[in-house]
C-alpha positions as CSV (number, residue, x, y, z in Angstrom):
1,X,0.0,0.0,0.0
2,X,1.4,3.4,-1.0
3,X,1.2,6.0,1.8
4,X,2.7,8.8,-0.2
5,X,0.5,11.9,-0.6
6,X,-1.5,12.0,-3.8
7,X,-0.5,14.6,-6.3
8,X,-4.1,15.3,-7.1
9,X,-6.1,17.6,-4.8
10,X,-9.0,16.1,-2.8
11,X,-12.4,16.7,-4.4
12,X,-13.9,19.3,-2.2
13,X,-17.1,21.2,-2.7
14,X,-16.0,24.7,-3.3
15,X,-16.3,27.1,-0.4
16,X,-18.2,30.3,-0.7
17,X,-16.3,33.6,-0.4
18,X,-17.8,34.1,3.1
19,X,-16.9,30.6,4.2
20,X,-13.3,31.1,3.0
21,X,-13.2,34.5,4.7
22,X,-14.4,33.1,8.0
23,X,-11.9,30.2,7.8
24,X,-9.1,32.6,7.0
25,X,-9.9,34.5,10.2
26,X,-9.9,31.3,12.2
27,X,-6.4,30.6,10.8
28,X,-5.3,33.9,12.3
29,X,-6.6,32.9,15.7
30,X,-9.9,34.7,15.8
31,X,-13.0,33.4,17.6
32,X,-16.5,33.4,16.2
33,X,-17.3,36.5,18.2
34,X,-14.2,38.3,16.9
35,X,-14.9,37.2,13.3
36,X,-18.5,38.4,13.6
37,X,-17.4,41.8,14.7
38,X,-14.8,42.0,11.9
39,X,-17.2,41.0,9.1
40,X,-20.5,42.3,10.5
41,X,-22.2,39.1,11.3
42,X,-23.5,37.5,14.5
43,X,-21.3,34.8,16.0
44,X,-24.0,32.3,15.3
45,X,-23.9,33.1,11.6
46,X,-20.1,32.7,11.7
47,X,-20.5,29.3,13.4
48,X,-23.0,28.3,10.7
49,X,-20.5,29.2,7.9
50,X,-17.7,27.3,9.7
51,X,-19.9,24.2,10.2
52,X,-20.7,24.2,6.4
53,X,-17.0,24.7,5.7
54,X,-16.1,21.7,7.8
55,X,-18.7,19.6,6.1
56,X,-17.5,20.6,2.6
57,X,-13.9,19.8,3.6
58,X,-14.9,16.6,5.2
59,X,-13.4,17.3,8.6
60,X,-14.7,17.6,12.2
61,X,-13.0,20.6,13.6
62,X,-12.0,24.2,12.6
63,X,-8.4,23.4,13.1
64,X,-8.6,20.4,10.7
65,X,-10.4,22.7,8.2
66,X,-7.7,25.3,8.4
67,X,-5.0,22.6,7.9
68,X,-6.8,21.1,4.9
69,X,-7.6,24.5,3.4
70,X,-4.0,25.6,3.7
71,X,-2.6,22.4,2.2
72,X,-5.1,22.7,-0.7
73,X,-4.3,26.3,-1.3
74,X,-7.8,27.5,-0.5
75,X,-6.5,30.0,2.1
76,X,-3.2,31.5,3.0
77,X,-3.1,32.7,6.6
78,X,-0.1,35.0,5.9
79,X,-1.6,36.7,2.9
80,X,-3.0,40.2,3.5
């Protein structure tokens, strides 16, 4: 069995612009409350976007979602 990483990206459902934005803020250490204040949404709406993001990326946690998104080139935490 070959354990080397695949050269092909995993087939993800594309993230919406808002989902990617919320995930980017998570990658920068922001909470749902912080993100809501930054983008003008309630923290519950932010949580909803992040739940959808996790489902699309087929992960359980926000941290896993960030890791997968960075590896896939979906977000760049250091990009301004």
